[in-house]
C-alpha positions, -999 to +999 in steps of 0.1 A: +811-445+540+806-412+560+770-408+577+769-372+557+775-387+520+752-415+525+725-388+533+732-369+506+732-398+483+694-405+496+685-369+495+695-370+455+680-398+451+648-391+462+648-359+447+658-359+411+626-374+394+611-362+360+591-334+374+620-319+391+643-322+362+616-306+338+612-275+367+650-273+373+664-274+338+637-272+312+621-245+321+650-223+325+655-230+289+625-226+275+623-196+292+658-183+283+647-186+244+613-181+242+607-151+270+642-136+260+640-136+224+600-128+225+607-097+247+636-083+227+609-061+208+599-045+237+635-045+256+664-047+232+694-038+257+700-039+294+730-014+304+757-036+320+783-012+332+795+008+302+783-017+279+749-031+264+736-068+270+710-082+247+678-094+269+685-133+264+720-130+278+698-106+308+674-133+311+700-163+311+723-144+341+689-144+357+680-178+351+715-191+372+700-171+403+663-188+398+677-223+396+701-214+425+673-204+446+649-230+434+674-258+448+666-245+481+631-257+477+641-295+473+657-290+509+626-281+525+607-303+503+631-332+515+624-320+553+588-314+552+585-351+537+605-367+560+588-351+588+551-360+575+560-392+569+580-403+602+613-405+582+633-381+603+629-401+634+640-431+614+669-417+604+675-404+640+673-437+651+702-452+626+736-438+629+731-405+617+726-372+641+708-341+632+741-325+623+744-351+599+708-346+588+710-304+581+749-310+563+735-332+542+707-312+529+731-284+527+752-302+505+723-311+487+714-276+481+751-269+468+751-300+443+718-292+428+722-255+427+756-260+412+748-286+383+720-266+371+739-234+372+764-252+354+735-262+326+725-228+325+760-212+319+767-236+292+736-226+273+737-190+282+774-190+273+766-183+235+742-157+247+769-140+267+796-143+238+772-127+208+760-096+235+792-087+245+825-089+232+841-106+263+873-128+265+870-165+274+889-154+308+866-126+315+833-148+309+846-178+332+857-150+358+822-136+359+802-169+357+823-181+386+821-147+406+781-148+396+779-186+411+801-182+443+780-152+454+748-167+445+759-199+463+765-178+493+737-158+493+717-192+496+737-205+524 
């Protein structure tokens, strides 16, 4: 197995715990439905080009960016804990280089960010369709575009 894949497996194993899943998946879903629908009395619609977007759909798209940005936090926590507990030196003694270590952290960010963004997109999908009269192809184009832009900004 390639060293980077082994380190990515290690990073995913140590970073996917109950607290992280609550913060990365449950919190944005609660925020979309509680805050999104609670603030509709104050903010009915948000302009999107020449159309108007419901506030819950607007919040759902913001939560995608929130999740991708939070996934970078995982990399920082992994690096911090590895340095703090001496694991970084132990990894470098093995068949891994610094390049393998950094690439594994970048890939871990990408995997966690895209999976959590896909979950939020799956939940936000009905909100977008209710808010806008988008065809399925337009929705997939805009979601893919937003995900790629967010992912590139994180990297």
